[in-house]
mmCIF file as Biopython writes it, N, C-alpha, C and O atoms, coordinates in Angstrom:
data_model
#
loop_
_atom_site.group_PDB
_atom_site.id
_atom_site.type_symbol
_atom_site.label_atom_id
_atom_site.label_alt_id
_atom_site.label_comp_id
_atom_site.label_asym_id
_atom_site.label_entity_id
_atom_site.label_seq_id
_atom_site.pdbx_PDB_ins_code
_atom_site.Cartn_x
_atom_site.Cartn_y
_atom_site.Cartn_z
_atom_site.occupancy
_atom_site.B_iso_or_equiv
_atom_site.auth_seq_id
_atom_site.auth_asym_id
_atom_site.pdbx_PDB_model_num
ATOM 1   N N  . MET A ? 1  ? -12.946 -2.771  -1.332  1.0 0.0 1  A 1 
ATOM 2   C CA . MET A ? 1  ? -11.623 -2.770  -0.251  1.0 0.0 1  A 1 
ATOM 3   C C  . MET A ? 1  ? -12.152 -1.359  0.395   1.0 0.0 1  A 1 
ATOM 4   O O  . MET A ? 1  ? -13.104 -0.632  0.110   1.0 0.0 1  A 1 
ATOM 5   N N  . VAL A ? 2  ? -10.993 -1.278  1.513   1.0 0.0 2  A 1 
ATOM 6   C CA . VAL A ? 2  ? -10.984 0.257   1.963   1.0 0.0 2  A 1 
ATOM 7   C C  . VAL A ? 2  ? -10.170 1.157   1.023   1.0 0.0 2  A 1 
ATOM 8   O O  . VAL A ? 2  ? -10.533 2.264   0.625   1.0 0.0 2  A 1 
ATOM 9   N N  . VAL A ? 3  ? -9.118  0.586   0.748   1.0 0.0 3  A 1 
ATOM 10  C CA . VAL A ? 3  ? -8.261  1.325   -0.455  1.0 0.0 3  A 1 
ATOM 11  C C  . VAL A ? 3  ? -9.224  2.177   -1.377  1.0 0.0 3  A 1 
ATOM 12  O O  . VAL A ? 3  ? -8.981  3.358   -1.627  1.0 0.0 3  A 1 
ATOM 13  N N  . ARG A ? 4  ? -10.473 1.424   -1.928  1.0 0.0 4  A 1 
ATOM 14  C CA . ARG A ? 4  ? -10.556 2.491   -3.072  1.0 0.0 4  A 1 
ATOM 15  C C  . ARG A ? 4  ? -11.646 3.144   -2.712  1.0 0.0 4  A 1 
ATOM 16  O O  . ARG A ? 4  ? -12.502 3.545   -3.500  1.0 0.0 4  A 1 
ATOM 17  N N  . SER A ? 5  ? -11.663 3.272   -1.563  1.0 0.0 5  A 1 
ATOM 18  C CA . SER A ? 5  ? -12.700 4.680   -0.835  1.0 0.0 5  A 1 
ATOM 19  C C  . SER A ? 5  ? -11.664 5.459   -0.592  1.0 0.0 5  A 1 
ATOM 20  O O  . SER A ? 5  ? -12.143 6.574   -0.383  1.0 0.0 5  A 1 
ATOM 21  N N  . LEU A ? 6  ? -10.247 5.518   -0.479  1.0 0.0 6  A 1 
ATOM 22  C CA . LEU A ? 6  ? -9.627  7.073   -0.429  1.0 0.0 6  A 1 
ATOM 23  C C  . LEU A ? 6  ? -9.661  7.946   -1.225  1.0 0.0 6  A 1 
ATOM 24  O O  . LEU A ? 6  ? -9.476  7.642   -2.403  1.0 0.0 6  A 1 
ATOM 25  N N  . PRO A ? 7  ? -9.836  8.926   -0.969  1.0 0.0 7  A 1 
ATOM 26  C CA . PRO A ? 7  ? -9.816  9.935   -1.892  1.0 0.0 7  A 1 
ATOM 27  C C  . PRO A ? 7  ? -8.849  10.546  -2.359  1.0 0.0 7  A 1 
ATOM 28  O O  . PRO A ? 7  ? -8.959  11.451  -3.185  1.0 0.0 7  A 1 
ATOM 29  N N  . LEU A ? 8  ? -7.561  10.047  -1.795  1.0 0.0 8  A 1 
ATOM 30  C CA . LEU A ? 8  ? -6.361  10.658  -2.307  1.0 0.0 8  A 1 
ATOM 31  C C  . LEU A ? 8  ? -5.938  9.698   -3.570  1.0 0.0 8  A 1 
ATOM 32  O O  . LEU A ? 8  ? -5.119  10.069  -4.411  1.0 0.0 8  A 1 
ATOM 33  N N  . LEU A ? 9  ? -6.672  8.264   -3.609  1.0 0.0 9  A 1 
ATOM 34  C CA . LEU A ? 9  ? -6.153  7.561   -4.845  1.0 0.0 9  A 1 
ATOM 35  C C  . LEU A ? 9  ? -7.299  7.652   -5.815  1.0 0.0 9  A 1 
ATOM 36  O O  . LEU A ? 9  ? -7.421  6.721   -6.611  1.0 0.0 9  A 1 
ATOM 37  N N  . GLY A ? 10 ? -8.289  8.807   -5.863  1.0 0.0 10 A 1 
ATOM 38  C CA . GLY A ? 10 ? -8.804  9.319   -7.003  1.0 0.0 10 A 1 
ATOM 39  C C  . GLY A ? 10 ? -8.157  10.263  -7.889  1.0 0.0 10 A 1 
ATOM 40  O O  . GLY A ? 10 ? -9.056  10.625  -8.648  1.0 0.0 10 A 1 
ATOM 41  N N  . ASP A ? 11 ? -7.327  10.724  -8.135  1.0 0.0 11 A 1 
ATOM 42  C CA . ASP A ? 11 ? -6.115  11.184  -9.112  1.0 0.0 11 A 1 
ATOM 43  C C  . ASP A ? 11 ? -5.758  10.692  -10.348 1.0 0.0 11 A 1 
ATOM 44  O O  . ASP A ? 11 ? -5.154  11.296  -11.234 1.0 0.0 11 A 1 
ATOM 45  N N  . GLY A ? 12 ? -6.351  9.055   -10.359 1.0 0.0 12 A 1 
ATOM 46  C CA . GLY A ? 12 ? -6.036  8.667   -11.638 1.0 0.0 12 A 1 
ATOM 47  C C  . GLY A ? 12 ? -4.661  8.182   -12.010 1.0 0.0 12 A 1 
ATOM 48  O O  . GLY A ? 12 ? -4.311  7.763   -13.114 1.0 0.0 12 A 1 
ATOM 49  N N  . ASP A ? 13 ? -3.706  8.342   -10.575 1.0 0.0 13 A 1 
ATOM 50  C CA . ASP A ? 13 ? -2.102  7.940   -10.736 1.0 0.0 13 A 1 
ATOM 51  C C  . ASP A ? 13 ? -2.549  5.975   -10.315 1.0 0.0 13 A 1 
ATOM 52  O O  . ASP A ? 13 ? -2.661  5.451   -9.206  1.0 0.0 13 A 1 
ATOM 53  N N  . GLU A ? 14 ? -2.707  5.334   -11.739 1.0 0.0 14 A 1 
ATOM 54  C CA . GLU A ? 14 ? -2.339  3.933   -10.977 1.0 0.0 14 A 1 
ATOM 55  C C  . GLU A ? 14 ? -1.338  3.483   -10.572 1.0 0.0 14 A 1 
ATOM 56  O O  . GLU A ? 14 ? -1.597  2.673   -9.682  1.0 0.0 14 A 1 
ATOM 57  N N  . HIS A ? 15 ? -0.068  3.594   -10.792 1.0 0.0 15 A 1 
ATOM 58  C CA . HIS A ? 15 ? 0.787   3.500   -10.569 1.0 0.0 15 A 1 
ATOM 59  C C  . HIS A ? 15 ? 1.148   3.326   -8.974  1.0 0.0 15 A 1 
ATOM 60  O O  . HIS A ? 15 ? 1.375   2.288   -8.353  1.0 0.0 15 A 1 
ATOM 61  N N  . ASN A ? 16 ? 1.123   4.831   -8.473  1.0 0.0 16 A 1 
ATOM 62  C CA . ASN A ? 16 ? 0.397   5.328   -7.257  1.0 0.0 16 A 1 
ATOM 63  C C  . ASN A ? 16 ? -0.175  4.363   -6.496  1.0 0.0 16 A 1 
ATOM 64  O O  . ASN A ? 16 ? 0.337   3.655   -5.629  1.0 0.0 16 A 1 
ATOM 65  N N  . GLN A ? 17 ? -1.313  4.405   -6.913  1.0 0.0 17 A 1 
ATOM 66  C CA . GLN A ? 17 ? -2.542  3.533   -6.427  1.0 0.0 17 A 1 
ATOM 67  C C  . GLN A ? 17 ? -1.922  2.076   -6.086  1.0 0.0 17 A 1 
ATOM 68  O O  . GLN A ? 17 ? -2.097  1.464   -5.033  1.0 0.0 17 A 1 
ATOM 69  N N  . LYS A ? 18 ? -1.232  1.692   -7.100  1.0 0.0 18 A 1 
ATOM 70  C CA . LYS A ? 18 ? -1.003  0.301   -6.451  1.0 0.0 18 A 1 
ATOM 71  C C  . LYS A ? 18 ? 0.147   0.044   -5.888  1.0 0.0 18 A 1 
ATOM 72  O O  . LYS A ? 18 ? 0.344   -1.155  -5.693  1.0 0.0 18 A 1 
ATOM 73  N N  . GLN A ? 19 ? 0.910   0.705   -5.584  1.0 0.0 19 A 1 
ATOM 74  C CA . GLN A ? 19 ? 2.254   1.083   -4.985  1.0 0.0 19 A 1 
ATOM 75  C C  . GLN A ? 19 ? 1.426   1.214   -3.496  1.0 0.0 19 A 1 
ATOM 76  O O  . GLN A ? 19 ? 1.804   0.358   -2.695  1.0 0.0 19 A 1 
ATOM 77  N N  . LEU A ? 20 ? 0.447   2.059   -3.019  1.0 0.0 20 A 1 
ATOM 78  C CA . LEU A ? 20 ? -0.204  2.418   -1.640  1.0 0.0 20 A 1 
ATOM 79  C C  . LEU A ? 20 ? -0.863  1.262   -1.361  1.0 0.0 20 A 1 
ATOM 80  O O  . LEU A ? 20 ? -1.012  0.922   -0.187  1.0 0.0 20 A 1 
ATOM 81  N N  . ARG A ? 21 ? -1.386  0.438   -2.489  1.0 0.0 21 A 1 
ATOM 82  C CA . ARG A ? 21 ? -2.226  -0.677  -1.907  1.0 0.0 21 A 1 
ATOM 83  C C  . ARG A ? 21 ? -1.146  -1.587  -1.878  1.0 0.0 21 A 1 
ATOM 84  O O  . ARG A ? 21 ? -1.617  -2.654  -1.481  1.0 0.0 21 A 1 
ATOM 85  N N  . ALA A ? 22 ? -0.180  -1.684  -2.053  1.0 0.0 22 A 1 
ATOM 86  C CA . ALA A ? 22 ? 0.439   -2.908  -1.560  1.0 0.0 22 A 1 
ATOM 87  C C  . ALA A ? 22 ? 1.043   -2.542  0.056   1.0 0.0 22 A 1 
ATOM 88  O O  . ALA A ? 22 ? 1.076   -3.305  1.021   1.0 0.0 22 A 1 
ATOM 89  N N  . VAL A ? 23 ? 1.361   -1.545  0.000   1.0 0.0 23 A 1 
ATOM 90  C CA . VAL A ? 23 ? 1.779   -0.765  1.462   1.0 0.0 23 A 1 
ATOM 91  C C  . VAL A ? 23 ? 0.898   -0.869  2.458   1.0 0.0 23 A 1 
ATOM 92  O O  . VAL A ? 23 ? 1.179   -1.340  3.560   1.0 0.0 23 A 1 
ATOM 93  N N  . ILE A ? 24 ? -0.400  -0.364  2.071   1.0 0.0 24 A 1 
ATOM 94  C CA . ILE A ? 24 ? -1.592  -0.804  2.772   1.0 0.0 24 A 1 
ATOM 95  C C  . ILE A ? 24 ? -1.818  -2.194  3.047   1.0 0.0 24 A 1 
ATOM 96  O O  . ILE A ? 24 ? -2.276  -2.532  4.139   1.0 0.0 24 A 1 
ATOM 97  N N  . LEU A ? 25 ? -1.567  -2.945  2.247   1.0 0.0 25 A 1 
ATOM 98  C CA . LEU A ? 25 ? -2.290  -4.424  2.402   1.0 0.0 25 A 1 
ATOM 99  C C  . LEU A ? 25 ? -0.695  -5.053  3.054   1.0 0.0 25 A 1 
ATOM 100 O O  . LEU A ? 25 ? -0.787  -6.042  3.782   1.0 0.0 25 A 1 
ATOM 101 N N  . ARG A ? 26 ? 0.513   -4.564  2.828   1.0 0.0 26 A 1 
ATOM 102 C CA . ARG A ? 26 ? 1.750   -5.335  3.980   1.0 0.0 26 A 1 
ATOM 103 C C  . ARG A ? 26 ? 1.159   -4.704  5.406   1.0 0.0 26 A 1 
ATOM 104 O O  . ARG A ? 26 ? 0.880   -5.477  6.322   1.0 0.0 26 A 1 
ATOM 105 N N  . LEU A ? 27 ? 0.980   -3.272  5.553   1.0 0.0 27 A 1 
ATOM 106 C CA . LEU A ? 27 ? 0.884   -3.332  6.925   1.0 0.0 27 A 1 
ATOM 107 C C  . LEU A ? 27 ? -0.398  -4.201  7.492   1.0 0.0 27 A 1 
ATOM 108 O O  . LEU A ? 27 ? -0.285  -5.048  8.378   1.0 0.0 27 A 1 
ATOM 109 N N  . ILE A ? 28 ? -1.428  -3.913  6.948   1.0 0.0 28 A 1 
ATOM 110 C CA . ILE A ? 28 ? -2.538  -5.028  7.456   1.0 0.0 28 A 1 
ATOM 111 C C  . ILE A ? 28 ? -2.021  -6.376  7.852   1.0 0.0 28 A 1 
ATOM 112 O O  . ILE A ? 28 ? -2.103  -6.684  9.041   1.0 0.0 28 A 1 
ATOM 113 N N  . LEU A ? 29 ? -1.421  -7.340  6.871   1.0 0.0 29 A 1 
ATOM 114 C CA . LEU A ? 29 ? -0.600  -8.485  6.949   1.0 0.0 29 A 1 
ATOM 115 C C  . LEU A ? 29 ? 0.210   -8.608  7.994   1.0 0.0 29 A 1 
ATOM 116 O O  . LEU A ? 29 ? 0.430   -9.710  8.497   1.0 0.0 29 A 1 
ATOM 117 N N  . VAL A ? 30 ? 0.806   -7.369  8.490   1.0 0.0 30 A 1 
ATOM 118 C CA . VAL A ? 30 ? 1.804   -7.664  9.571   1.0 0.0 30 A 1 
ATOM 119 C C  . VAL A ? 30 ? 1.342   -7.384  11.136  1.0 0.0 30 A 1 
ATOM 120 O O  . VAL A ? 30 ? 1.811   -7.783  12.201  1.0 0.0 30 A 1 
ATOM 121 N N  . GLN A ? 31 ? 0.233   -6.537  10.820  1.0 0.0 31 A 1 
ATOM 122 C CA . GLN A ? 31 ? -0.269  -6.380  12.202  1.0 0.0 31 A 1 
ATOM 123 C C  . GLN A ? 31 ? -1.227  -8.179  12.690  1.0 0.0 31 A 1 
ATOM 124 O O  . GLN A ? 31 ? -1.402  -9.087  11.877  1.0 0.0 31 A 1 
ATOM 125 N N  . PRO A ? 32 ? -1.494  -8.199  13.577  1.0 0.0 32 A 1 
ATOM 126 C CA . PRO A ? 32 ? -2.024  -9.187  14.309  1.0 0.0 32 A 1 
ATOM 127 C C  . PRO A ? 32 ? -3.299  -9.262  13.889  1.0 0.0 32 A 1 
ATOM 128 O O  . PRO A ? 32 ? -3.816  -8.234  13.451  1.0 0.0 32 A 1 
ATOM 129 N N  . LEU A ? 33 ? -3.973  -10.354 13.932  1.0 0.0 33 A 1 
ATOM 130 C CA . LEU A ? 33 ? -5.666  -10.115 13.786  1.0 0.0 33 A 1 
ATOM 131 C C  . LEU A ? 33 ? -6.449  -10.488 14.742  1.0 0.0 33 A 1 
ATOM 132 O O  . LEU A ? 33 ? -6.962  -11.606 14.711  1.0 0.0 33 A 1 
ATOM 133 N N  . ASP A ? 34 ? -6.680  -9.604  15.772  1.0 0.0 34 A 1 
ATOM 134 C CA . ASP A ? 34 ? -7.170  -9.623  16.774  1.0 0.0 34 A 1 
ATOM 135 C C  . ASP A ? 34 ? -8.626  -9.781  16.523  1.0 0.0 34 A 1 
ATOM 136 O O  . ASP A ? 34 ? -9.413  -9.833  17.468  1.0 0.0 34 A 1 
#
């Protein structure tokens, strides 16, 4: 996943990581897959 390669998620905060991943996945899902 692209989310894992984001340096912002490398600080070990797993709660924020899951939260951010959920937000990113939601943004991806609401966008049309052209």
